[in-house]
N, C-alpha and C positions, 0 to 999 in steps of 0.2 A: 544553595540551589537544589531541591530533589526534585522526582520525578512526577511526584504533585501539584507539584505548581506548576508545573503541565499540559498543555494539549499537543498531542500531534496528527496532524494532518496528510494523509496521503496522496497524489494531486501530479493528474502528468507528471513523472518517470519522478519527482520527485520525493520527500516525506519535507514538512519542517515541523521544526516544533515553537509553541507561542506559549508569551508567558500567561494561567491559566484567567489570573484575572483583572491583564490590561487586555488581554491582544496584540503583544508590541511581538515582535520576533525574534527567538534566539539566537535560529539556527537555520541552515536548510541544504539539504543535501541530495544532492542530482543524482538518481540511480542510473537507471538507462532509460533511454525512446522520452516517448510523452504517452504513457500510455495507465491506464487504472492502477494506481495501487491501493494494494492492503496492507493494514500495519496492524501489528499486538505487541501492549507493552506483557512483556513475559522477567518477572525477573531481576527484575532492571537490567535487560536488556528490551531492546524494538529491533521485533522482527518486522519485514518486508517483502512483500512478494511483489513481481511487475515484469511484465512481459517473460513470465514463465521462470524465472529465477527468485531466487530468494537472497535475499542481503541480512545480517547483523549488525545494527549500530549500538553507540552509546549513547542511550537517550538522555544523557546531560550537552556532548558535546554533536552528537552526529555523525562520528567516528566511526567508521567499516570496518568493525573486529572482525568481520566472514562474510564468504558472500558463495553459491553452490549456487552456479549454472544448472543443474540439474539438467543433465544432456541424454536428448535422447527420445526429454519429455514435450518437448513443443512449447512453444509459447503463449499456450490458452492463461487463461485467468485462474491462481490458485486461490487456493484458498488457506487461511493460515487456522491451527488451533491450539492450544497450549490448556492446558492445569490454570478453571478460573478465569477462559474466557470467557465474555460475553456474548450473548446470539448475534450482537449485533453487525456485527464482520459480516455473516454469509449473507444477512438483506441488504446488503449495499454489495456484496459479488451479485448476490440476483438478480438485483437492476440494475446495472451495470449490463449481464446478460441477456438481460431482456432490453437495455440500452440498443445492445450491435445488433442483437437478434432485428428488430425493429429495421434494422437502417438494411440491413441483410436484406431485411423481406422491401422495402422500397427501389432499393438499389434493383433487384433484380425485380420487378416490377414493369420498374423503367426503364429498361433493359429490351421490353418483349411488346 
């Protein structure tokens, strides 16, 4: 199997690999918590950010290659940039930020 045969999804603290043409799950790796996950495939490694930390996974197996907790930077949303990365990742992160901002505004309004 090749990485081009797979689609990678970041969801609720996990990364899932599906077969591109059937949708069949190949593997799932839980990273941390149940937060938004941003993923980028770059040079045969899969980078994922979740809960303010970054993970590097083998895209064919989901096995962790390395992890960096980015100590001292908080738990906020992180964007990933790599050479030849499409701008769609930024759109996903911005949509998640808008959703969270809306939830915070609704909670503040309900509290008053």
